[in-house]
C-alpha positions in Angstrom: 19.4 -34.7 6.7 19.3 -32.9 3.4 20.7 -29.3 3.6 20.0 -25.9 1.7 22.3 -23.2 0.9 20.9 -19.8 1.3 22.3 -16.7 0.2 22.0 -13.5 1.9 23.4 -9.8 1.4 25.9 -8.6 3.6 23.4 -6.4 5.5 20.9 -9.3 6.0 23.8 -11.6 7.1 24.8 -9.0 9.7 21.3 -8.7 11.0 20.9 -12.3 11.2 24.1 -12.4 13.3 22.8 -9.7 15.6 19.4 -11.3 16.0 20.8 -14.7 16.9 23.3 -13.1 19.3 20.4 -11.4 21.0 18.2 -14.5 21.2 21.3 -16.6 22.3 21.0 -18.9 19.3 22.9 -20.0 16.4 22.2 -18.3 13.0 21.5 -21.9 11.6 18.6 -22.4 14.3 17.1 -18.9 13.6 16.9 -19.4 10.1 15.6 -23.0 10.5 13.1 -21.9 13.1 11.7 -19.0 10.9 11.3 -21.6 8.0 9.6 -24.1 10.1 7.4 -21.3 11.5 6.5 -20.2 7.8 5.7 -23.9 6.9 3.4 -24.3 9.7 1.7 -20.9 9.1 1.2 -22.1 5.2 0.0 -25.5 6.4 -2.9 -23.9 9.0 -3.9 -21.4 6.1 -4.3 -24.2 3.9 -6.6 -26.3 6.3 -8.4 -23.3 7.3 -9.2 -22.7 3.7 -10.3 -26.2 3.1 -12.4 -26.0 6.3 -14.2 -23.1 5.0 -14.8 -24.5 1.6 -16.3 -27.5 3.3 -18.6 -25.2 5.4 -19.6 -23.1 2.5 -20.3 -26.3 0.3 -22.6 -27.6 3.3 -24.5 -24.3 3.7 -24.3 -23.1 0.2 -28.2 -22.9 0.0 -28.3 -20.9 3.1 -25.5 -18.4 1.9 -27.7 -18.0 -1.3 -31.0 -17.4 0.5 -29.3 -14.8 2.7 -27.1 -13.1 -0.1 -29.2 -13.3 -3.3 -27.4 -10.3 -4.9 -24.2 -12.2 -4.7 -25.3 -15.2 -6.5 -23.8 -15.6 -10.0 -26.2 -15.5 -13.0 -27.6 -19.0 -14.0 -25.5 -20.8 -16.9 -27.2 -20.7 -20.2 -29.3 -23.7 -20.6 -30.0 -24.1 -16.7 -32.5 -22.3 -14.3 -35.5 -20.3 -15.2 -36.4 -19.4 -18.8 -37.1 -15.9 -19.6 
């Protein structure tokens, strides 16, 4: 399995040691679990953002009707002529 060397300040390293001891785990497991949790959170945010974009695209006309003041001005050459 690939590995990664991570540098910590003396204070951070001592804090990690203390937290690992309190949790009854190794420092390696503590850091790996924290990284894995951040990866999972990042993926969930990406998936949520994509679900929102799909929902918004599917209901764009409804949003435009409900919030007309938030609609961008028409692009030149499109829309109504003044």
